C-alpha positions, -999 to 999 in steps of 0.1 A, spaced: -267 742 423 -256 761 450 -284 786 454 -310 754 460 -285 740 483 -288 769 505 -322 773 500 -331 737 506 -313 735 537 -323 771 560 -361 757 549 -351 722 571 -332 735 596 -355 759 607 -385 736 599 -364 710 616 -364 732 653 -399 734 653 -405 694 655 -420 682 677 -404 648 701 -407 643 734 -369 636 743 -337 645 730 -354 684 718 -324 705 728 -303 678 710 -322 682 678 -322 727 680 -283 719 684 -282 695 650 -306 725 631 -283 751 643 -259 727 627 -278 722 598 -286 759 593 -246 762 596 -242 739 567 -268 751 546 -249 792 554 -217 774 531 -233 762 508 -218 793 487 -183 791 501 -175 760 507 -192 734 494 -179 701 506 -183 711 541 -213 726 532 -227 688 520 -215 673 543 -227 685 572 -258 692 558 -258 650 551 -249 642 584 -277 667 605 -300 650 587 -289 613 592 -290 627 630 -321 638 632 -335 612 614 -324 588 641 -331 612 672 -368 624 658 -381 595 641 -414 602 618 -411 639 627 -383 645 612 -389 631 583 -395 664 560 -377 689 576 -348 662 571 -356 652 533 -348 693 533 -315 689 548 -308 655 528 -313 673 491 -298 708 504 -267 687 515 -267 667 478 -270 691 458 -242 713 478 -217 686 469 -229 680 431 -223 721 435 -188 711 438 -185 690 413 -199 712 389 -173 736 402 -146 719 392 -159 710 357 -162 742 347 -121 749 353 
């Protein structure tokens, strides 16, 4: 699940950087960069990775409305997968 969170988060954050919006474009790019950082943390720190990607998805939806729909979904699902990988890793120990 950690690898799935990593890949979905990377695709969602990169796609989110290229979403066309009229206002606050710079803020959407910063949110996408935060999602990218969260995706990169998916293997080493899945808790923070999941939290960062979920927050980036929610803020992106608020800022860009409908144009951030699919990147936001990918970031949110990647964040959930990262959090699930955390709980499955604890269950294995």
